[in-house]
N, C-alpha and C positions, 0 to 999 in steps of 0.2 A: 504494500499500500503506499509506505513511504517513498520507496524508489519510483513508483508510477507517478506520484506527485512531484518529485524532483525532476522526472524526465519531462513533464509537461511545462515546468517553469524554464528549464534548459532550452526546450523548442521554441519558446517565445522569443529567442534571440535578444535577451536583455531588455526588452520592452516592459513597460509598467503592467504587472499581471492584473487580471481582473479581480474584483473584490473577493468573488467565489473562490478563485484559485488561492488567493492570499489567505482566506479563511481556512481552506482545506489545509494548506501549509502549516498554519498556526495550530490547528486541531492535531496534526500528525506530530508536530514538535512537542505539544502539551502530552499527548499520549506517550511519547518516548520518555519524556521526563518522569511522568507518572509511573511508567513501568520500572524505570530505574529505582525511583524512590521506594516503591513496594518491594523491590528485590532486596534493597539495602535493609529494610525494616523487618522483612520476614527472612 
């Protein structure tokens, strides 16, 4: 999922991403951080 989002951002050739794409990227990043935090706690 994260790789798919990153691929879409790279394909935009440095142009400003759409709000939806930016939101998906933020959600993916938040999910990664939460997974790491839970992994450390448990």
